[in-house]
N, C-alpha and C positions, 0 to 999 in steps of 0.2 A: 811573276807567277805566284799566286796565293796558295799557301799551305796551312792546313789546320793540323796541329799535333795534339795528341791526347796522351797523358801519363796517368795510369790508374794506380792509386795509392791504397795501402791498407795498414793502419796502425803505425804510420810513419809520417813525420813532418816532411813537406816537400824538400826542405834543405838537407834532410837526411837520406833522401832517395838517391841512389847511384845514378839513375837516369837524369834527374833534375840537376845534380852536381855536374855531370858530364855535359849537359846542355849549357850550363853556365860557362864551363870552360871552353866549349867549342863554338856554340851558336851565339850566346849572349855577348861574348867578348868581341865579336866581329863588328857590332854597331853599324852594320850595313844590311839593307834588305829586311830588317826586322819588322818594318811596317806591313810586310806581306805575310807575316807569320802570326797565327793565332795559336796560343798554347792553352789547352784545357787541362787543369789538374783535377781529376775526378777521384774524390776520396771516399772509399767505401768503409772507412773506420767507424766504430761505434761512437766515438767522440770526435767532434770537429777539431782540426789541428789549427794551431796559431799560425796564420800566414796572411801577409798583406801583399797583394799584387802590386800595390803602389810603390813598394820598395824596389821595383824593377822598372825604372824609367825607360821609356822608349819601346817597351814590350807590351803586347796585348795578351794579358794572362787572365784567365777566368778560373777561380777556385770554386768547385762544387762539392758540397758535402752531402753524401747520401748514406745515412746510417742503416738503411735497409739491407745493404750489401747484397744486391741481387746478382753480383758477378761481373766479370769483365765484359761480357757481351752487352750488358745494359749500358755500361760506360762507353763502349765503342759505338753503340747505336746512337747514343746521345751526341757523341762527337760527329757522327755521320750527318745527323740532322743539322747541327750547327755549321758544318762545312758546307752543306747544301745551301743553307740560309745566307752564309757570308760570301758565297761565290768562290770558294776554294776550288782549285783544280785537283789538289791532292790531299789525302788524309793519311797521316802517319800514326800508326797504332803502337803504343809503347806501354810496358808495365814498369813497376818501380825499380827493378834491379837490372836494367839494361845499361851496359856501358857503351856509350856512343863514341866513336872516334872522330877526329877532325876530318879525316878523309871521307867517312860516311856522310857526315853533315854537309860537307862541301858538295858532294854528289847529289844529295837531296835538294839543296837550295839552288843548284844550278841545272836542274832537270829542264829539259825542253819538252815540247809536245810529243806525244806518242800516238800511234794509231789507235783507233777506238777498240781494237781487238785486245789491247793490253789490259788485263784484269788486275794485275798487281806487280809490283817490283819488290823483290825480296833479296836480301843479301845471301851470298853463299857462305855457309858456315862449315868449317873444317875442324876435325878433331883427329889428331895424330895423322895428318896428311890424308885423311879420308873425308870427302864431302858428306856431311850428315844432314844437310838441309840446303835447298829443297830436295824432296824425294818423291818417287812415284806415290800416288795416293793409295794404291793397292798393295804396297810393300814398304819395307824400310831400307831398300837398297839405295845406294847413291844414284843420283840422277845423271844419266848419260846425256850426251849431246842430242841423241834421238828423243829422249824423254823431255828435253827442254822444248822441242818442237811440238810434242803431243799433249802437254798438260801435266801438271805436277801439283804436289802438295808441299807446303812449307811448314816448318815448325813455327811456333808462335814467336817468330823472331823479326821484329821490326818491319812488318809489312807496310808498304806504301801503296795505297790504292787510289785510283782516280776517283775524285769526288764527283757527284752527279752534276 
């Protein structure tokens, strides 16, 4: 299964990004299945960061510098287009300060096919034993089991969406 991942950066070298560092610790260290993963580093910084994708053998990494800083949606839309073009089944949306766990990465890379009705897979985020994401789109209440069947809204927390 092919996955495109995008990390949006701002005024930070990829190697200083919490997301990139945890990807190195979890995903890059596996050395298996990496051929099916495309990582896009989309940098909205005013100045281009020093980064060489060639330093990461066996990984398909693309670094894009866009000093216009048109926001995270522009970066995500670019990644959507790339995922569509490269035949990815999934697109993982990340920002620069997401700490990814080994468990989460394992679940992402071992995903199986889902019904066409699946619009996104998002993690459950808890704070002080209270689920804070995903939540109903018309409120900030925790999502109940009934809400999971009806449709919901997630915080901007690592959504994994089916690519076209």
